[in-house]
N, C-alpha and C positions, 0 to 999 in steps of 0.2 A: 504494500500500500504506499502511496505517496500523496502528500497534500501539497498543492501549489497555492501560493498566496500573492496578493497584491494589496497595496495600501494607496487609497485615493483621498485627496482633499477636494472639497467643493465650496465655493463661496458665492452667495447671491441666489437670485431666482433662476429658474431653468432658462428662460429666454435671455436674460442680461448677464447671468453669472458665468463663472468659468471654474475649471478644476485642473488638477494635475494628477496623473498617475505617478505618485511619489516614488514608489519602489515595487519591485517583485521579489519573491523569496530567493530566486536564483541570483539576483543581483546583476543580471546581464543588461538590463536597461533601467533607466530611471527618468524622472522629470519629463514626462510626456504630457504636453498640454491638451486639454479637452474642452470643448464648448458645444452648446446646442447648435450654434450656427455652422460649425464643421459638420455636424450630423446631417444637416439639411443641404449641404453643398454650397452654402453661402460664404464660407470662410475657409481658406487654405492654410497650410502650415501647422495644423493640429490633427491629432488622431481622433478616432471615434471608437465606440464599442464595436461597431459593425466592422471596422477595419481590423480590429484585433480578433474578432470572430473569423474573419476571412483568413487571417494568418493562421489561426488555430486549426481551422478546417482543412486548409491546404496541406499543412504539415502533418496533421493526424491521418488524413487520407493517404498521403504519400507513404507514410510508415505502414499503414494497413495494406496498401497495394504491394509494396516491396515485400512485406512478410508473406502475403498470399502467393506472390509469384515465386518466391524462394521455396515455399512449402510445396509448390507444384513442380519443383525442379527446374524452373527458369528464372533465375535471379535476374533482376534488371541491371543493365549497365548504367542507366540513368533514367530518371523520371523528372519531368518539369511540369509542375502543377500550379495552377492559379485558381483562385476563388474570388468571385464577385458577390458581395452581400448587398441585396437591395432593401433599403430602409424607407418606408413611407410614413412621414409624420402623421400621427393620429391612428395609425394602423399597426405599425411595427415592421418587423422583418418579414417580407413577403416572398423572397426568393434567394436561393443560393445557387450560383452557376459554377460548377467545377469543370475545369479544362485540364487534361493531362496528355502529355506527349511522352511516349517511352521508347527507350532503346532496349529491346529484350531479345537477345539472340535465341533462336530456336522456337519462337512463338509467332504465330500468325495474327493477323489483325482481329479475327473473330475471337481468338483466345485471349488476346489483350483486352478487348472490350468486355468480355465475360469476367475476367479478373478484376478489371476496374468497377464493374457493376457490383460485384461481391464486396469489394473494399468499401464502397459507399454504404453498403448494408451493415458491415462490420466495424467501421470506424466509430470509436467512442464519441467523437464530436458529432458525427452525423446522428447518432442515436440521441445525443443531448439536444439536437436541433429538430427532432421529430415533429414538433409543432409547426415548423415552417411549412407553409402551403405547398411550396414547390422547390425541390432540389433537382437540378438538371446535371447531366454529365455529358461531356464531349471528350471521348477518349479515342486516341489513335496512335499507331506507332510512328515514330519520327522517320 
C-alpha cells in the first residue's frame, strides 16, 4: 500500500481567488499556481485539477499498457501517451480522450488496440474516473 499526498492553499472566493499546490509527498514538484480562470481557459501560466488528472491518467494508462503487453510476451519498446480532459463549468469533467502510439515488436495493430483497450479497463485512474460520461481511446502502432 502507498499513500500519495498533496498540500494546497487557497485564498479568496472561487472566481476571484487563487491558490497554490504547495507540495506533494514525493517532493518532485512544488508551488504550482491554480485559479478558476485557468480552469475555464481564461488565464494561462497556471495549472488546473484537470491538467493534473490528464497527467495522472496518461501515466497510469501507460504503466497499465506496458504491464499488459509485457505479460503477453510483447513488451513495448516505447509508448507515447497523451490525455485530454474536458471540463465544462457548471457540469464538471465531461470527457477524457486518451491517445497512444506504441512501438511493440512482434505485435500487429489489432493486438495493440486490444491491449490498449484492456489497459483502459484496468488502469486504476480509469477506474477512479468511472463517473466521467465519455472516455475515448485512439491507439495505434507508430
